N, CA, C, O and the ligand as a Tripos MOL2 file, in Angstrom:
@<TRIPOS>MOLECULE
protein
  277   275    70     0     0
PROTEIN
NO_CHARGES

@<TRIPOS>ATOM
      1 N         249.3200  163.5120   52.0220 N.3       1 MET1
      2 CA        248.9590  163.9410   50.6720 C.3       1 MET1
      3 C         249.4240  165.3650   50.4130 C.2       1 MET1
      4 O         250.0190  165.6420   49.3720 O.2       1 MET1
      5 N         249.1580  166.2750   51.3540 N.am      2 ALA2
      6 CA        249.6140  167.6520   51.1590 C.3       2 ALA2
      7 C         251.0460  167.8040   51.6710 C.2       2 ALA2
      8 O         251.4360  167.1980   52.6690 O.2       2 ALA2
      9 N         251.8040  168.6150   50.9720 N.am      3 SER3
     10 CA        253.1640  168.8710   51.4410 C.3       3 SER3
     11 C         253.4260  170.3680   51.4340 C.2       3 SER3
     12 O         252.8300  171.1190   50.6620 O.2       3 SER3
     13 N         254.3240  170.7780   52.3040 N.am      4 CYS4
     14 CA        254.6200  172.1890   52.4770 C.3       4 CYS4
     15 C         255.2120  172.7950   51.2000 C.2       4 CYS4
     16 O         256.1630  172.2500   50.6410 O.2       4 CYS4
     17 N         254.6560  173.9170   50.7370 N.am      5 PRO5
     18 CA        255.2070  174.5480   49.5390 C.3       5 PRO5
     19 C         256.6100  175.1060   49.7470 C.2       5 PRO5
     20 O         257.3440  175.3320   48.7860 O.2       5 PRO5
     21 N         256.9770  175.3270   51.0050 N.am      6 GLU6
     22 CA        258.2910  175.8870   51.3030 C.3       6 GLU6
     23 C         259.3610  174.8110   51.4220 C.2       6 GLU6
     24 O         260.4090  174.8980   50.7830 O.2       6 GLU6
     25 N         259.0990  173.8000   52.2380 N.am      7 CYS7
     26 CA        260.1590  172.8210   52.5210 C.3       7 CYS7
     27 C         259.7790  171.3830   52.1590 C.2       7 CYS7
     28 O         260.5680  170.4600   52.3620 O.2       7 CYS7
     29 N         258.5670  171.1940   51.6220 N.am      8 ARG8
     30 CA        258.1320  169.8750   51.1560 C.3       8 ARG8
     31 C         257.9250  168.8650   52.2830 C.2       8 ARG8
     32 O         257.8120  167.6650   52.0320 O.2       8 ARG8
     33 N         257.8770  169.3510   53.5260 N.am      9 SER9
     34 CA        257.5970  168.4430   54.6260 C.3       9 SER9
     35 C         256.1010  168.1390   54.6650 C.2       9 SER9
     36 O         255.3010  168.7290   53.9380 O.2       9 SER9
     37 N         255.7580  167.2040   55.5350 N.am     10 ARG10
     38 CA        254.3560  166.8190   55.6310 C.3      10 ARG10
     39 C         253.5530  167.8990   56.3280 C.2      10 ARG10
     40 O         254.0330  168.5380   57.2650 O.2      10 ARG10
     41 N         252.3320  168.0990   55.8670 N.am     11 LEU11
     42 CA        251.4420  169.0650   56.5040 C.3      11 LEU11
     43 C         250.4010  168.3260   57.3330 C.2      11 LEU11
     44 O         249.8350  167.3220   56.9000 O.2      11 LEU11
     45 N         250.1640  168.8370   58.5180 N.am     12 VAL12
     46 CA        249.1650  168.2420   59.3930 C.3      12 VAL12
     47 C         247.9960  169.2100   59.5160 C.2      12 VAL12
     48 O         248.1700  170.3980   59.7890 O.2      12 VAL12
     49 N         246.8090  168.6710   59.3080 N.am     13 TYR13
     50 CA        245.6270  169.5260   59.3600 C.3      13 TYR13
     51 C         245.2090  169.7750   60.8020 C.2      13 TYR13
     52 O         245.0590  168.8460   61.5950 O.2      13 TYR13
     53 N         245.0240  171.0550   61.1230 N.am     14 ASP14
     54 CA        244.5690  171.4280   62.4550 C.3      14 ASP14
     55 C         243.0970  171.8120   62.3600 C.2      14 ASP14
     56 O         242.7450  172.8480   61.7950 O.2      14 ASP14
     57 N         242.2490  170.9590   62.9210 N.am     15 ARG15
     58 CA        240.8070  171.2010   62.8180 C.3      15 ARG15
     59 C         240.3750  172.4770   63.5210 C.2      15 ARG15
     60 O         239.4690  173.1680   63.0540 O.2      15 ARG15
     61 N         241.0030  172.7900   64.6200 N.am     16 GLU16
     62 CA        240.5820  173.9580   65.3880 C.3      16 GLU16
     63 C         240.7880  175.2620   64.6310 C.2      16 GLU16
     64 O         239.9140  176.1290   64.6150 O.2      16 GLU16
     65 N         241.9440  175.3900   64.0100 N.am     17 THR17
     66 CA        242.2220  176.6350   63.2840 C.3      17 THR17
     67 C         241.9230  176.5000   61.7970 C.2      17 THR17
     68 O         242.0160  177.4690   61.0430 O.2      17 THR17
     69 N         241.5570  175.2660   61.3760 N.am     18 LYS18
     70 CA        241.2630  174.9770   59.9660 C.3      18 LYS18
     71 C         242.4320  175.3440   59.0520 C.2      18 LYS18
     72 O         242.2490  175.8370   57.9390 O.2      18 LYS18
     73 N         243.6250  175.0890   59.5560 N.am     19 THR19
     74 CA        244.8080  175.3520   58.7460 C.3      19 THR19
     75 C         245.6930  174.1180   58.7190 C.2      19 THR19
     76 O         245.5520  173.2170   59.5450 O.2      19 THR19
     77 N         246.5910  174.0900   57.7730 N.am     20 TYR20
     78 CA        247.5820  173.0270   57.6840 C.3      20 TYR20
     79 C         248.8670  173.5250   58.3170 C.2      20 TYR20
     80 O         249.3470  174.6120   57.9930 O.2      20 TYR20
     81 N         249.4190  172.7390   59.2120 N.am     21 VAL21
     82 CA        250.6580  173.1210   59.8720 C.3      21 VAL21
     83 C         251.7810  172.2240   59.3730 C.2      21 VAL21
     84 O         251.6430  171.0010   59.3380 O.2      21 VAL21
     85 N         252.9020  172.8470   58.9850 N.am     22 CYS22
     86 CA        254.0240  172.0880   58.4590 C.3      22 CYS22
     87 C         254.8420  171.4730   59.5980 C.2      22 CYS22
     88 O         255.1680  172.1330   60.5840 O.2      22 CYS22
     89 N         255.1590  170.1900   59.4270 N.am     23 GLU23
     90 CA        255.9640  169.5110   60.4420 C.3      23 GLU23
     91 C         257.4260  169.9450   60.3730 C.2      23 GLU23
     92 O         258.1580  169.8380   61.3570 O.2      23 GLU23
     93 N         257.8420  170.4260   59.2240 N.am     24 GLY24
     94 CA        259.2390  170.7990   59.0250 C.3      24 GLY24
     95 C         259.5480  172.2080   59.4950 C.2      24 GLY24
     96 O         260.3790  172.4020   60.3820 O.2      24 GLY24
     97 N         258.8770  173.2030   58.8980 N.am     25 CYS25
     98 CA        259.2320  174.5920   59.1950 C.3      25 CYS25
     99 C         258.2250  175.2760   60.1040 C.2      25 CYS25
    100 O         258.4430  176.4070   60.5390 O.2      25 CYS25
    101 N         257.1100  174.5880   60.3940 N.am     26 GLY26
    102 CA        256.1250  175.1710   61.3040 C.3      26 GLY26
    103 C         255.2210  176.1910   60.6530 C.2      26 GLY26
    104 O         254.4290  176.8430   61.3340 O.2      26 GLY26
    105 N         255.3240  176.3400   59.3550 N.am     27 GLY27
    106 CA        254.4760  177.2890   58.6490 C.3      27 GLY27
    107 C         253.0360  176.8230   58.6330 C.2      27 GLY27
    108 O         252.7660  175.6220   58.6520 O.2      27 GLY27
    109 N         252.1160  177.7630   58.6000 N.am     28 THR28
    110 CA        250.7070  177.4060   58.5310 C.3      28 THR28
    111 C         250.1090  177.8850   57.2160 C.2      28 THR28
    112 O         250.4120  178.9730   56.7260 O.2      28 THR28
    113 N         249.2550  177.0400   56.6660 N.am     29 TYR29
    114 CA        248.6330  177.3590   55.3800 C.3      29 TYR29
    115 C         247.1610  177.0190   55.4340 C.2      29 TYR29
    116 O         246.7610  176.0220   56.0340 O.2      29 TYR29
    117 N         246.3640  177.8520   54.8070 N.am     30 THR30
    118 CA        244.9530  177.5190   54.6590 C.3      30 THR30
    119 C         244.8080  176.7000   53.3830 C.2      30 THR30
    120 O         245.7230  176.6210   52.5630 O.2      30 THR30
    121 N         243.6430  176.0980   53.2420 N.am     31 GLN31
    122 CA        243.3980  175.3190   52.0320 C.3      31 GLN31
    123 C         243.5600  176.2030   50.7990 C.2      31 GLN31
    124 O         244.0860  175.7830   49.7680 O.2      31 GLN31
    125 N         243.0850  177.4470   50.9410 N.am     32 GLN32
    126 CA        243.1890  178.4170   49.8530 C.3      32 GLN32
    127 C         244.6510  178.6740   49.4850 C.2      32 GLN32
    128 O         245.0100  178.7150   48.3090 O.2      32 GLN32
    129 N         245.4810  178.8430   50.5070 N.am     33 ASP33
    130 CA        246.9140  179.0610   50.2740 C.3      33 ASP33
    131 C         247.5120  177.9170   49.4770 C.2      33 ASP33
    132 O         248.2590  178.1220   48.5210 O.2      33 ASP33
    133 N         247.1640  176.7020   49.8960 N.am     34 LEU34
    134 CA        247.7260  175.5220   49.2480 C.3      34 LEU34
    135 C         247.2720  175.4120   47.8080 C.2      34 LEU34
    136 O         248.0480  175.0410   46.9270 O.2      34 LEU34
    137 N         246.0040  175.7380   47.5730 N.am     35 LEU35
    138 CA        245.4920  175.7080   46.2040 C.3      35 LEU35
    139 C         246.2240  176.7120   45.3370 C.2      35 LEU35
    140 O         246.5710  176.4290   44.1900 O.2      35 LEU35
    141 N         246.4570  177.8940   45.9030 N.am     36 MET36
    142 CA        247.1560  178.9220   45.1470 C.3      36 MET36
    143 C         248.5990  178.5270   44.8610 C.2      36 MET36
    144 O         249.1180  178.7630   43.7700 O.2      36 MET36
    145 N         249.2390  177.9200   45.8630 N.am     37 GLU37
    146 CA        250.6230  177.4670   45.6800 C.3      37 GLU37
    147 C         250.6880  176.3990   44.5970 C.2      37 GLU37
    148 O         251.6040  176.3690   43.7760 O.2      37 GLU37
    149 N         249.6770  175.5160   44.6220 N.am     38 ARG38
    150 CA        249.6290  174.4410   43.6430 C.3      38 ARG38
    151 C         249.4670  175.0130   42.2440 C.2      38 ARG38
    152 O         250.1240  174.5700   41.3020 O.2      38 ARG38
    153 N         248.5870  176.0030   42.1150 N.am     39 GLU39
    154 CA        248.3760  176.6140   40.8120 C.3      39 GLU39
    155 C         249.6260  177.3290   40.3350 C.2      39 GLU39
    156 O         249.9670  177.3000   39.1520 O.2      39 GLU39
    157 N         250.3040  177.9730   41.2780 N.am     40 LYS40
    158 CA        251.5480  178.6720   40.9340 C.3      40 LYS40
    159 C         252.5900  177.6860   40.4330 C.2      40 LYS40
    160 O         253.2730  177.9280   39.4380 O.2      40 LYS40
    161 N         252.6990  176.5570   41.1510 N.am     41 ALA41
    162 CA        253.6700  175.5370   40.7780 C.3      41 ALA41
    163 C         253.3360  174.9640   39.4000 C.2      41 ALA41
    164 O         254.2270  174.7200   38.5860 O.2      41 ALA41
    165 N         252.0400  174.7540   39.1490 N.am     42 LEU42
    166 CA        251.6190  174.2350   37.8560 C.3      42 LEU42
    167 C         251.9120  175.2320   36.7460 C.2      42 LEU42
    168 O         252.3850  174.8600   35.6720 O.2      42 LEU42
    169 N         251.6280  176.4990   37.0150 N.am     43 ALA43
    170 CA        251.8780  177.5480   36.0320 C.3      43 ALA43
    171 C         253.3630  177.6450   35.7150 C.2      43 ALA43
    172 O         253.7510  177.8570   34.5660 O.2      43 ALA43
    173 N         254.1920  177.4860   36.7480 N.am     44 LYS44
    174 CA        255.6370  177.5470   36.5810 C.3      44 LYS44
    175 C         256.1190  176.3780   35.7240 C.2      44 LYS44
    176 O         256.9430  176.5380   34.8240 O.2      44 LYS44
    177 N         255.5810  175.2030   36.0300 N.am     45 LYS45
    178 CA        255.9550  174.0080   35.2840 C.3      45 LYS45
    179 C         255.5450  174.1620   33.8230 C.2      45 LYS45
    180 O         256.3030  173.8250   32.9140 O.2      45 LYS45
    181 N         254.3280  174.6790   33.6110 N.am     46 PHE46
    182 CA        253.8240  174.8840   32.2650 C.3      46 PHE46
    183 C         254.7320  175.8460   31.5090 C.2      46 PHE46
    184 O         255.0600  175.6220   30.3430 O.2      46 PHE46
    185 N         255.1330  176.9110   32.1810 N.am     47 ASP47
    186 CA        255.9920  177.9210   31.5870 C.3      47 ASP47
    187 C         257.3500  177.3360   31.2080 C.2      47 ASP47
    188 O         257.9030  177.6370   30.1500 O.2      47 ASP47
    189 N         257.8760  176.4890   32.1050 N.am     48 GLU48
    190 CA        259.1730  175.8610   31.8350 C.3      48 GLU48
    191 C         259.0940  174.9180   30.6440 C.2      48 GLU48
    192 O         259.9960  174.8760   29.8070 O.2      48 GLU48
    193 N         257.9960  174.1580   30.5800 N.am     49 ASP49
    194 CA        257.7880  173.2560   29.4460 C.3      49 ASP49
    195 C         257.7330  174.0360   28.1420 C.2      49 ASP49
    196 O         258.3130  173.6470   27.1280 O.2      49 ASP49
    197 N         257.0090  175.1560   28.2090 N.am     50 ARG50
    198 CA        256.8530  175.9930   27.0180 C.3      50 ARG50
    199 C         258.2010  176.5430   26.5610 C.2      50 ARG50
    200 O         258.5020  176.5730   25.3680 O.2      50 ARG50
    201 N         259.0060  176.9800   27.5330 N.am     51 LYS51
    202 CA        260.3300  177.5150   27.2090 C.3      51 LYS51
    203 C         261.2210  176.4390   26.5970 C.2      51 LYS51
    204 O         261.9450  176.6680   25.6290 O.2      51 LYS51
    205 N         261.1350  175.2390   27.2130 N.am     52 ARG52
    206 CA        261.9550  174.1430   26.7240 C.3      52 ARG52
    207 C         261.5660  173.7950   25.2880 C.2      52 ARG52
    208 O         262.4200  173.5370   24.4400 O.2      52 ARG52
    209 N         260.2430  173.7940   25.0370 N.am     53 ARG53
    210 CA        259.7570  173.4850   23.7030 C.3      53 ARG53
    211 C         260.2150  174.5420   22.7100 C.2      53 ARG53
    212 O         260.6480  174.2250   21.6020 O.2      53 ARG53
    213 N         260.1140  175.7980   23.1190 N.am     54 ALA54
    214 CA        260.5140  176.8950   22.2480 C.3      54 ALA54
    215 C         261.9970  176.7740   21.9030 C.2      54 ALA54
    216 O         262.4040  177.0440   20.7730 O.2      54 ALA54
    217 N         262.7890  176.3720   22.8740 N.am     55 ARG55
    218 CA        264.2220  176.2210   22.6610 C.3      55 ARG55
    219 C         264.5140  175.1130   21.6610 C.2      55 ARG55
    220 O         265.3400  175.2800   20.7640 O.2      55 ARG55
    221 N         263.8350  173.9810   21.8160 N.am     56 SER56
    222 CA        264.1060  172.8720   20.9150 C.3      56 SER56
    223 C         263.6040  173.1790   19.5110 C.2      56 SER56
    224 O         264.1840  172.7220   18.5260 O.2      56 SER56
    225 N         262.5120  173.9610   19.4180 N.am     57 GLU57
    226 CA        262.0250  174.3610   18.0980 C.3      57 GLU57
    227 C         263.0310  175.2820   17.4280 C.2      57 GLU57
    228 O         263.2660  175.2000   16.2230 O.2      57 GLU57
    229 N         263.6070  176.1400   18.2130 N.am     58 TYR58
    230 CA        264.6100  177.0510   17.6750 C.3      58 TYR58
    231 C         265.8190  176.2610   17.1850 C.2      58 TYR58
    232 O         266.3870  176.5390   16.1290 O.2      58 TYR58
    233 N         266.1950  175.2610   17.9920 N.am     59 LEU59
    234 CA        267.3410  174.4340   17.6380 C.3      59 LEU59
    235 C         267.0810  173.6750   16.3460 C.2      59 LEU59
    236 O         267.9550  173.5730   15.4850 O.2      59 LEU59
    237 N         265.8620  173.1410   16.2200 N.am     60 GLU60
    238 CA        265.4920  172.4370   14.9930 C.3      60 GLU60
    239 C         265.5490  173.3700   13.7960 C.2      60 GLU60
    240 O         266.0460  173.0150   12.7280 O.2      60 GLU60
    241 N         265.0260  174.5740   14.0020 N.am     61 TRP61
    242 CA        265.0190  175.5560   12.9220 C.3      61 TRP61
    243 C         266.4570  175.9060   12.5270 C.2      61 TRP61
    244 O         266.7950  176.0290   11.3500 O.2      61 TRP61
    245 N         267.2810  176.0590   13.5580 N.am     62 TRP62
    246 CA        268.6690  176.4370   13.3280 C.3      62 TRP62
    247 C         269.4020  175.3330   12.5600 C.2      62 TRP62
    248 O         270.1610  175.5950   11.6270 O.2      62 TRP62
    249 N         269.1480  174.0910   12.9840 N.am     63 LEU63
    250 CA        269.7980  172.9480   12.3350 C.3      63 LEU63
    251 C         269.3140  172.8060   10.8990 C.2      63 LEU63
    252 O         270.1110  172.5510    9.9960 O.2      63 LEU63
    253 N         267.9990  172.9710   10.6820 N.am     64 SER64
    254 CA        267.4610  172.7850    9.3220 C.3      64 SER64
    255 C         267.9030  173.9250    8.4100 C.2      64 SER64
    256 O         268.1220  173.7220    7.2160 O.2      64 SER64
    257 N         268.0320  175.1050    8.9660 N.am     65 SER65
    258 CA        268.4680  176.2270    8.1400 C.3      65 SER65
    259 C         269.9430  176.0600    7.7620 C.2      65 SER65
    260 O         270.3990  176.5410    6.7250 O.2      65 SER65
    261 N         270.6610  175.3720    8.6280 N.am     66 LYS66
    262 CA        272.0640  175.0900    8.3450 C.3      66 LYS66
    263 C         272.1930  174.0870    7.2080 C.2      66 LYS66
    264 O         273.0520  174.2030    6.3350 O.2      66 LYS66
    265 N         271.2910  173.0830    7.2550 N.am     67 GLU67
    266 CA        271.3260  172.0290    6.2410 C.3      67 GLU67
    267 C         271.0550  172.5670    4.8390 C.2      67 GLU67
    268 O         271.6810  172.1520    3.8640 O.2      67 GLU67
    269 N         270.1070  173.4980    4.7640 N.am     68 THR68
    270 CA        269.7150  173.9850    3.4460 C.3      68 THR68
    271 C         270.7240  174.9620    2.8560 C.2      68 THR68
    272 O         270.7040  175.2570    1.6610 O.2      68 THR68
    273 N         271.5860  175.4460    3.7020 N.am     69 ARG69
    274 CA        272.5230  176.4430    3.2150 C.3      69 ARG69
    275 C         273.6560  175.8210    2.3960 C.2      69 ARG69
    276 O         274.5330  176.5370    1.9130 O.2      69 ARG69
    277 ZN        257.5270  173.6810   55.7100 Zn       70 ZN70
@<TRIPOS>BOND
     1     1     2 1
     2     2     3 1
     3     3     4 2
     4     3     5 am
     5     5     6 1
     6     6     7 1
     7     7     8 2
     8     7     9 am
     9     9    10 1
    10    10    11 1
    11    11    12 2
    12    11    13 am
    13    13    14 1
    14    14    15 1
    15    15    16 2
    16    15    17 am
    17    17    18 1
    18    18    19 1
    19    19    20 2
    20    19    21 am
    21    21    22 1
    22    22    23 1
    23    23    24 2
    24    23    25 am
    25    25    26 1
    26    26    27 1
    27    27    28 2
    28    27    29 am
    29    29    30 1
    30    30    31 1
    31    31    32 2
    32    31    33 am
    33    33    34 1
    34    34    35 1
    35    35    36 2
    36    35    37 am
    37    37    38 1
    38    38    39 1
    39    39    40 2
    40    39    41 am
    41    41    42 1
    42    42    43 1
    43    43    44 2
    44    43    45 am
    45    45    46 1
    46    46    47 1
    47    47    48 2
    48    47    49 am
    49    49    50 1
    50    50    51 1
    51    51    52 2
    52    51    53 am
    53    53    54 1
    54    54    55 1
    55    55    56 2
    56    55    57 am
    57    57    58 1
    58    58    59 1
    59    59    60 2
    60    59    61 am
    61    61    62 1
    62    62    63 1
    63    63    64 2
    64    63    65 am
    65    65    66 1
    66    66    67 1
    67    67    68 2
    68    67    69 am
    69    69    70 1
    70    70    71 1
    71    71    72 2
    72    71    73 am
    73    73    74 1
    74    74    75 1
    75    75    76 2
    76    75    77 am
    77    77    78 1
    78    78    79 1
    79    79    80 2
    80    79    81 am
    81    81    82 1
    82    82    83 1
    83    83    84 2
    84    83    85 am
    85    85    86 1
    86    86    87 1
    87    87    88 2
    88    87    89 am
    89    89    90 1
    90    90    91 1
    91    91    92 2
    92    91    93 am
    93    93    94 1
    94    94    95 1
    95    95    96 2
    96    95    97 am
    97    97    98 1
    98    98    99 1
    99    99   100 2
   100    99   101 am
   101   101   102 1
   102   102   103 1
   103   103   104 2
   104   103   105 am
   105   105   106 1
   106   106   107 1
   107   107   108 2
   108   107   109 am
   109   109   110 1
   110   110   111 1
   111   111   112 2
   112   111   113 am
   113   113   114 1
   114   114   115 1
   115   115   116 2
   116   115   117 am
   117   117   118 1
   118   118   119 1
   119   119   120 2
   120   119   121 am
   121   121   122 1
   122   122   123 1
   123   123   124 2
   124   123   125 am
   125   125   126 1
   126   126   127 1
   127   127   128 2
   128   127   129 am
   129   129   130 1
   130   130   131 1
   131   131   132 2
   132   131   133 am
   133   133   134 1
   134   134   135 1
   135   135   136 2
   136   135   137 am
   137   137   138 1
   138   138   139 1
   139   139   140 2
   140   139   141 am
   141   141   142 1
   142   142   143 1
   143   143   144 2
   144   143   145 am
   145   145   146 1
   146   146   147 1
   147   147   148 2
   148   147   149 am
   149   149   150 1
   150   150   151 1
   151   151   152 2
   152   151   153 am
   153   153   154 1
   154   154   155 1
   155   155   156 2
   156   155   157 am
   157   157   158 1
   158   158   159 1
   159   159   160 2
   160   159   161 am
   161   161   162 1
   162   162   163 1
   163   163   164 2
   164   163   165 am
   165   165   166 1
   166   166   167 1
   167   167   168 2
   168   167   169 am
   169   169   170 1
   170   170   171 1
   171   171   172 2
   172   171   173 am
   173   173   174 1
   174   174   175 1
   175   175   176 2
   176   175   177 am
   177   177   178 1
   178   178   179 1
   179   179   180 2
   180   179   181 am
   181   181   182 1
   182   182   183 1
   183   183   184 2
   184   183   185 am
   185   185   186 1
   186   186   187 1
   187   187   188 2
   188   187   189 am
   189   189   190 1
   190   190   191 1
   191   191   192 2
   192   191   193 am
   193   193   194 1
   194   194   195 1
   195   195   196 2
   196   195   197 am
   197   197   198 1
   198   198   199 1
   199   199   200 2
   200   199   201 am
   201   201   202 1
   202   202   203 1
   203   203   204 2
   204   203   205 am
   205   205   206 1
   206   206   207 1
   207   207   208 2
   208   207   209 am
   209   209   210 1
   210   210   211 1
   211   211   212 2
   212   211   213 am
   213   213   214 1
   214   214   215 1
   215   215   216 2
   216   215   217 am
   217   217   218 1
   218   218   219 1
   219   219   220 2
   220   219   221 am
   221   221   222 1
   222   222   223 1
   223   223   224 2
   224   223   225 am
   225   225   226 1
   226   226   227 1
   227   227   228 2
   228   227   229 am
   229   229   230 1
   230   230   231 1
   231   231   232 2
   232   231   233 am
   233   233   234 1
   234   234   235 1
   235   235   236 2
   236   235   237 am
   237   237   238 1
   238   238   239 1
   239   239   240 2
   240   239   241 am
   241   241   242 1
   242   242   243 1
   243   243   244 2
   244   243   245 am
   245   245   246 1
   246   246   247 1
   247   247   248 2
   248   247   249 am
   249   249   250 1
   250   250   251 1
   251   251   252 2
   252   251   253 am
   253   253   254 1
   254   254   255 1
   255   255   256 2
   256   255   257 am
   257   257   258 1
   258   258   259 1
   259   259   260 2
   260   259   261 am
   261   261   262 1
   262   262   263 1
   263   263   264 2
   264   263   265 am
   265   265   266 1
   266   266   267 1
   267   267   268 2
   268   267   269 am
   269   269   270 1
   270   270   271 1
   271   271   272 2
   272   271   273 am
   273   273   274 1
   274   274   275 1
   275   275   276 2
@<TRIPOS>SUBSTRUCTURE
     1 MET1         2 RESIDUE 1 A MET
     2 ALA2         6 RESIDUE 1 A ALA
     3 SER3        10 RESIDUE 1 A SER
     4 CYS4        14 RESIDUE 1 A CYS
     5 PRO5        18 RESIDUE 1 A PRO
     6 GLU6        22 RESIDUE 1 A GLU
     7 CYS7        26 RESIDUE 1 A CYS
     8 ARG8        30 RESIDUE 1 A ARG
     9 SER9        34 RESIDUE 1 A SER
    10 ARG10       38 RESIDUE 1 A ARG
    11 LEU11       42 RESIDUE 1 A LEU
    12 VAL12       46 RESIDUE 1 A VAL
    13 TYR13       50 RESIDUE 1 A TYR
    14 ASP14       54 RESIDUE 1 A ASP
    15 ARG15       58 RESIDUE 1 A ARG
    16 GLU16       62 RESIDUE 1 A GLU
    17 THR17       66 RESIDUE 1 A THR
    18 LYS18       70 RESIDUE 1 A LYS
    19 THR19       74 RESIDUE 1 A THR
    20 TYR20       78 RESIDUE 1 A TYR
    21 VAL21       82 RESIDUE 1 A VAL
    22 CYS22       86 RESIDUE 1 A CYS
    23 GLU23       90 RESIDUE 1 A GLU
    24 GLY24       94 RESIDUE 1 A GLY
    25 CYS25       98 RESIDUE 1 A CYS
    26 GLY26      102 RESIDUE 1 A GLY
    27 GLY27      106 RESIDUE 1 A GLY
    28 THR28      110 RESIDUE 1 A THR
    29 TYR29      114 RESIDUE 1 A TYR
    30 THR30      118 RESIDUE 1 A THR
    31 GLN31      122 RESIDUE 1 A GLN
    32 GLN32      126 RESIDUE 1 A GLN
    33 ASP33      130 RESIDUE 1 A ASP
    34 LEU34      134 RESIDUE 1 A LEU
    35 LEU35      138 RESIDUE 1 A LEU
    36 MET36      142 RESIDUE 1 A MET
    37 GLU37      146 RESIDUE 1 A GLU
    38 ARG38      150 RESIDUE 1 A ARG
    39 GLU39      154 RESIDUE 1 A GLU
    40 LYS40      158 RESIDUE 1 A LYS
    41 ALA41      162 RESIDUE 1 A ALA
    42 LEU42      166 RESIDUE 1 A LEU
    43 ALA43      170 RESIDUE 1 A ALA
    44 LYS44      174 RESIDUE 1 A LYS
    45 LYS45      178 RESIDUE 1 A LYS
    46 PHE46      182 RESIDUE 1 A PHE
    47 ASP47      186 RESIDUE 1 A ASP
    48 GLU48      190 RESIDUE 1 A GLU
    49 ASP49      194 RESIDUE 1 A ASP
    50 ARG50      198 RESIDUE 1 A ARG
    51 LYS51      202 RESIDUE 1 A LYS
    52 ARG52      206 RESIDUE 1 A ARG
    53 ARG53      210 RESIDUE 1 A ARG
    54 ALA54      214 RESIDUE 1 A ALA
    55 ARG55      218 RESIDUE 1 A ARG
    56 SER56      222 RESIDUE 1 A SER
    57 GLU57      226 RESIDUE 1 A GLU
    58 TYR58      230 RESIDUE 1 A TYR
    59 LEU59      234 RESIDUE 1 A LEU
    60 GLU60      238 RESIDUE 1 A GLU
    61 TRP61      242 RESIDUE 1 A TRP
    62 TRP62      246 RESIDUE 1 A TRP
    63 LEU63      250 RESIDUE 1 A LEU
    64 SER64      254 RESIDUE 1 A SER
    65 SER65      258 RESIDUE 1 A SER
    66 LYS66      262 RESIDUE 1 A LYS
    67 GLU67      266 RESIDUE 1 A GLU
    68 THR68      270 RESIDUE 1 A THR
    69 ARG69      274 RESIDUE 1 A ARG
    70 ZN70       277 GROUP 0 **** ****
């Protein structure tokens, strides 16, 4: 279910250290780290969507302003 924020490999939970260890790059993450990475990724996606929307709105405005001219 969890995947490494760096390389997208599978993460294995280590009960002793209470961290997630990446099978790919060997990085270790706490649950907190993963939550923060997830929020960052979501925020980035949201930002990209917003930019894309802003661009298409601009394009629509540009096209409609062309039509009326
Ligand atoms: Zn990794």
